[in-house]
C-alpha positions as CSV (number, residue, x, y, z in Angstrom):
1,M,147.9,83.5,-60.5
2,N,147.5,82.2,-63.6
3,T,150.8,80.3,-64.6
4,P,151.3,78.8,-68.3
5,L,150.7,75.2,-68.1
6,S,154.1,74.3,-69.7
7,Y,155.7,76.1,-66.6
8,Q,153.9,74.8,-63.7
9,P,156.1,73.3,-60.6
10,I,155.7,69.5,-60.5
11,S,156.0,67.3,-57.8
12,F,157.6,63.8,-58.1
13,N,154.9,61.9,-55.9
14,G,155.6,63.5,-52.4
15,I,159.6,63.8,-52.5
16,E,160.1,66.6,-50.3
17,R,161.8,69.8,-51.5
18,F,162.4,68.5,-55.3
19,K,160.0,70.7,-57.3
20,P,161.1,70.8,-60.6
21,T,159.7,73.0,-63.7
22,V,158.7,72.3,-66.9
23,V,160.3,74.6,-69.4
24,D,159.1,72.5,-72.4
25,N,158.8,69.2,-73.5
26,K,162.3,68.9,-74.2
27,L,163.7,70.6,-70.6
28,M,162.9,70.8,-67.1
29,R,164.7,72.8,-64.4
30,G,165.5,72.8,-60.9
31,C,167.8,72.3,-57.8
32,S,170.8,70.1,-57.8
33,V,169.7,66.4,-56.6
34,T,171.8,64.2,-54.7
35,S,169.3,61.3,-53.6
36,P,169.0,58.3,-55.6
37,L,165.2,58.2,-55.0
38,K,165.1,61.6,-56.5
39,I,167.2,60.6,-59.7
40,R,164.8,57.1,-59.7
41,Q,161.7,59.3,-60.0
42,M,163.6,61.5,-62.5
43,K,164.0,58.4,-64.6
44,K,160.0,57.3,-64.2
45,E,159.2,61.0,-65.8
46,G,161.3,60.3,-68.6
47,I,164.3,62.3,-67.6
48,T,167.3,60.8,-69.8
49,Q,169.9,63.7,-69.1
50,V,171.0,66.0,-66.2
51,I,173.0,69.1,-67.3
52,D,174.9,70.5,-64.0
53,L,175.9,73.7,-64.2
54,R,177.8,73.9,-61.1
55,N,181.8,74.6,-61.5
56,S,182.3,71.1,-60.0
57,A,186.1,71.2,-60.1
58,H,186.5,71.1,-56.4
59,I,183.9,68.8,-55.3
60,E,183.4,66.8,-59.0
61,S,179.5,65.8,-58.2
62,P,180.6,62.2,-57.0
63,L,177.3,61.1,-55.7
64,E,174.9,62.7,-58.6
65,K,177.1,61.4,-61.3
66,M,177.3,58.0,-59.7
67,F,173.5,57.8,-59.0
68,C,172.5,59.0,-62.8
69,K,174.9,56.1,-64.0
70,M,173.0,53.9,-61.6
71,F,169.9,54.7,-63.2
72,G,170.9,55.1,-66.6
73,I,170.7,58.9,-66.8
74,K,173.5,60.8,-68.9
75,Y,175.0,63.4,-66.5
76,V,176.7,66.2,-68.2
77,N,178.7,68.9,-66.5
78,H,178.9,72.5,-68.2
79,R,181.2,74.4,-65.4
80,F,179.5,78.0,-64.7
81,S,181.3,79.3,-61.6
82,H,179.0,81.3,-59.3
83,R,181.7,83.5,-58.5
84,Q,181.8,84.7,-62.1
85,N,180.8,88.3,-62.5
86,N,180.5,88.0,-66.6
87,I,178.4,85.2,-68.2
88,P,180.3,82.5,-70.4
89,D,180.6,83.2,-73.9
90,D,178.3,81.9,-76.6
91,K,179.8,78.4,-77.3
92,F,178.9,77.7,-73.7
93,F,175.6,78.3,-74.2
94,K,175.5,76.9,-77.8
95,E,177.0,73.4,-76.2
96,I,174.2,73.9,-73.6
97,N,171.3,73.8,-76.4
98,E,172.6,71.6,-78.6
99,S,172.6,68.9,-75.7
100,I,169.3,69.5,-74.8
101,L,167.9,69.4,-78.3
102,S,169.8,66.5,-79.2
103,N,168.7,64.5,-76.3
104,E,166.1,62.0,-77.5
105,G,164.0,62.1,-73.6
106,K,164.1,64.9,-71.4
107,T,167.0,67.2,-70.1
108,Y,167.0,68.4,-66.2
109,M,169.0,71.2,-66.0
110,H,170.4,72.8,-62.6
111,C,173.0,74.5,-60.7
112,Q,173.1,74.5,-56.9
113,Y,169.5,76.3,-56.3
114,G,168.5,76.3,-59.7
115,H,167.9,80.4,-59.7
116,H,170.8,82.3,-61.5
117,R,172.9,80.2,-63.4
118,T,170.0,78.0,-64.4
119,G,167.8,81.1,-65.2
120,L,170.3,82.7,-67.1
121,A,171.1,79.4,-69.3
122,V,167.2,78.6,-69.5
123,A,166.3,82.2,-70.5
124,I,168.7,81.7,-73.2
125,Y,167.5,78.6,-74.3
126,E,163.4,79.9,-74.1
127,K,164.6,82.9,-76.5
128,L,166.7,80.9,-79.2
129,H,164.2,77.5,-79.3
130,T,160.7,78.5,-77.8
131,K,158.1,80.7,-78.9
132,K,157.8,82.4,-75.8
133,D,158.0,86.1,-75.9
134,N,160.7,88.3,-74.0
135,S,158.1,89.1,-71.4
136,E,157.2,85.7,-70.5
137,I,161.0,85.0,-70.5
138,I,162.1,87.5,-68.0
139,K,158.4,86.6,-65.8
140,N,159.9,82.9,-65.8
141,M,163.3,83.9,-64.7
142,I,161.8,86.0,-61.7
143,D,159.5,83.4,-60.7
144,N,162.1,81.1,-60.4
145,G,164.5,82.8,-58.3
146,Y,166.3,85.4,-60.1
147,T,165.0,88.3,-58.4
148,E,167.9,90.6,-57.9
149,I,166.7,92.1,-61.2
150,M,164.3,93.8,-59.3
151,S,166.3,95.4,-56.9
152,K,168.3,98.5,-56.7
153,G,171.8,96.9,-57.3
154,E,172.9,98.0,-53.6
155,T,174.9,94.9,-52.8
156,K,177.8,93.2,-54.4
157,K,175.6,90.2,-55.3
158,E,172.9,92.1,-56.5
159,K,175.2,94.1,-58.9
160,K,176.8,91.0,-60.2
161,Y,173.5,89.2,-61.1
162,I,172.2,92.8,-62.7
163,N,175.4,92.9,-64.4
164,Q,174.9,89.0,-65.7
165,Y,171.4,89.9,-67.1
166,N,172.1,92.8,-69.0
167,Q,175.3,90.9,-70.5
168,M,172.4,88.3,-71.4
169,M,170.0,90.8,-72.4
170,D,172.5,92.8,-74.6
171,M,174.0,89.0,-76.3
172,Y,170.6,87.5,-76.6
173,F,167.4,89.8,-76.6
């Protein structure tokens, strides 16, 4: 399979299970990061900001926030609950995109696993701020774990993700 160079997973010198995906020269995406070794390597790779999309009200992500501070990486939490059936309003995504675009270095965005909340936020960023066409953006969503849009929507979970996808398509595409 021929994947565009700008969207290939990269490995940070053998760090297990941490394979961020390059979206463009401003943004990388992946799963949550709670290891100081991973955050240190992110710093070496030019990441200067982490956007955490988890609804961390009950956890407050103390480890990731603390490790980012230790290595001089800005940590921002835009809360997007995984239990939510609808996508957040336009203001939510504008704040995320402004944060990415105004950051001097690279931004790393994630939720827990980097599939659904991250997939929606990255797709909206790509639509508004890159020259990628709609089919490439949707393919990137699926390749990075938003596979429910290919299902029949038989389970509650599948229905939720299909609903969120459809809302995104109606609002942005």
